[in-house]
C-alpha positions in Angstrom: -306.2 40.3 59.0 -303.9 42.9 60.3 -300.9 44.2 58.3 -298.3 42.4 60.5 -300.0 39.1 60.0 -299.8 39.5 56.2 -296.0 39.9 56.3 -295.3 36.8 58.3 -293.8 34.0 56.3 -295.9 30.9 55.5 -295.8 28.2 58.2 -292.6 26.3 57.3 -294.2 23.0 58.4 -296.4 23.2 55.3 -293.5 24.0 53.0 -292.1 21.6 50.5 -288.6 20.8 49.6 -287.3 20.6 46.1 -287.5 16.8 46.3 -291.1 17.0 47.5 -292.0 19.4 44.6 -290.4 17.0 42.1 -292.1 13.9 43.5 -295.5 15.4 43.9 -295.5 16.9 40.4 -294.0 13.8 38.7 -291.1 15.9 37.5 -287.4 16.0 38.4 -285.2 18.0 40.7 -283.7 19.6 37.6 -287.1 20.6 36.3 -288.0 22.2 39.6 -284.8 24.2 39.7 -285.1 25.2 36.0 -288.6 26.5 36.5 -287.5 28.4 39.5 -284.6 29.9 37.6 -287.0 30.9 34.8 -289.2 32.6 37.3 -292.2 30.4 36.8 -292.2 29.2 40.5 -290.6 30.8 43.5 -289.0 29.4 46.6 -289.2 31.2 49.9 -286.2 33.2 51.1 -283.5 30.9 52.5 -281.8 31.5 55.8 -278.3 30.5 56.6 -277.7 28.2 53.6 -280.8 26.1 54.2 -282.4 24.2 51.4 -285.1 25.7 49.1 -288.6 25.6 50.5 -291.7 26.1 48.5 -295.2 27.1 49.5 -298.0 24.6 48.6 -299.3 27.1 46.1 -296.0 26.8 44.1 -296.7 23.0 43.8 -300.0 23.8 42.2 -298.3 26.1 39.8 -295.6 23.5 39.0 -298.3 20.8 38.4 -300.3 22.9 35.9 -297.1 24.1 34.2 -296.0 20.5 33.8 -299.4 19.5 32.4 -299.3 22.4 29.9 -295.8 21.4 28.8 -296.9 17.8 28.4 -299.9 18.9 26.4 -297.5 20.5 23.9 -297.2 24.1 25.0 -293.7 25.5 24.9 -292.1 27.2 27.9 -292.4 30.5 26.0 -296.1 29.9 25.4 -296.6 29.3 29.1 -294.7 32.4 30.1 -296.8 34.4 27.7 -300.0 33.1 29.1 -298.9 33.7 32.7 -297.8 37.3 31.9 -300.7 38.2 29.6 -303.0 39.6 32.2 -300.4 41.9 33.7 -299.4 43.2 30.3 -302.9 44.5 29.5 -304.2 47.9 30.4 -307.7 46.8 31.3 -309.7 43.8 32.4 -311.6 43.8 29.1 -308.4 43.7 27.1 -306.9 41.0 29.3 -310.0 38.9 29.2 -310.3 39.2 25.4 -306.7 38.3 24.7 -306.7 35.5 27.2 -309.9 34.1 25.8 -308.6 34.3 22.2 -305.3 32.7 23.2 -306.9 29.9 25.2 -309.5 29.2 22.6 -306.7 28.7 20.0 -304.9 26.4 22.4 -308.2 24.4 22.9 -308.6 24.0 19.2 -305.0 22.8 18.8 -305.4 20.3 21.7 -308.7 19.0 20.2 -306.9 18.4 16.9 -304.1 16.5 18.8 -306.7 14.5 20.8 -308.6 13.6 17.6 -305.3 12.3 16.0 -304.4 10.4 19.2 -307.8 8.7 19.4 -307.6 7.8 15.7 -304.1 6.3 16.1 -305.1 4.5 19.3 -308.1 3.0 17.6 -305.9 1.8 14.7 -303.3 0.3 17.1 -306.1 -1.5 19.1 -307.4 -2.9 15.8 -304.0 -4.1 14.8 -303.5 -5.8 18.2 -306.9 -7.5 17.9 -306.0 -8.7 14.3 -302.5 -10.0 15.1 -303.7 -11.8 18.2 -304.8 -14.5 15.7 -301.3 -14.7 14.4 -300.0 -16.1 17.7 -301.5 -19.5 16.6 -299.9 -19.3 13.1 -297.7 -22.2 12.2 -297.1 -21.1 8.6 -293.7 -22.4 7.6 -293.2 -19.6 5.1 -293.6 -16.8 7.7 -293.5 -13.9 7.0 -293.6 -14.2 3.2 -297.1 -15.7 3.3 -298.6 -12.9 5.6 -299.7 -10.9 2.5 -302.0 -13.8 1.5 -303.3 -14.6 5.0 -307.1 -14.6 5.4 -306.7 -13.2 9.0 -304.8 -10.1 8.1 -306.2 -9.7 4.6 -309.5 -8.2 5.6 -310.8 -5.2 3.6 -311.3 -3.2 6.8 -307.9 -3.8 8.3 -306.4 -0.7 9.7 -303.6 1.4 8.2 -301.5 0.4 11.1 -302.0 -3.3 10.4 -301.1 -2.7 6.7 -297.9 -0.8 7.7 -296.7 -2.7 10.7 -297.8 -6.3 10.0 -298.5 -6.8 6.3 -295.6 -4.7 5.0 
């Protein structure tokens, strides 16, 4: 590719509007504008007051940034990760720091996943248990729930104990 071709702007027919970016990343216009203002994504130069346009590569950035935010990383954490490589003096240093940082994030995510799975399982168990209660015609509801054979199982979940038997 010659030097002149590298300087040509991306084909504008492939560019995305702010609305496209928001829709395709399941975010909002405000989020797109905020991440642009924070320097996490970049719009192309605007001419004559035209609307912001983004290269498709910026959509990919926005999508992963949104996923990282949803997984619990702060905006500062994300900025740190994005800037980490350029702040290091060597590939070895950058790779070491990035690996250490990402491994820590993976452990944190795994802990959250384990908690979410445990809570989901307890809620599923509670739903399965209280499905039987739909047919309950106990006149002293809810006072008699504590004595009910259906919900008084020794293996009933903590969620059932808290949400239904309490």
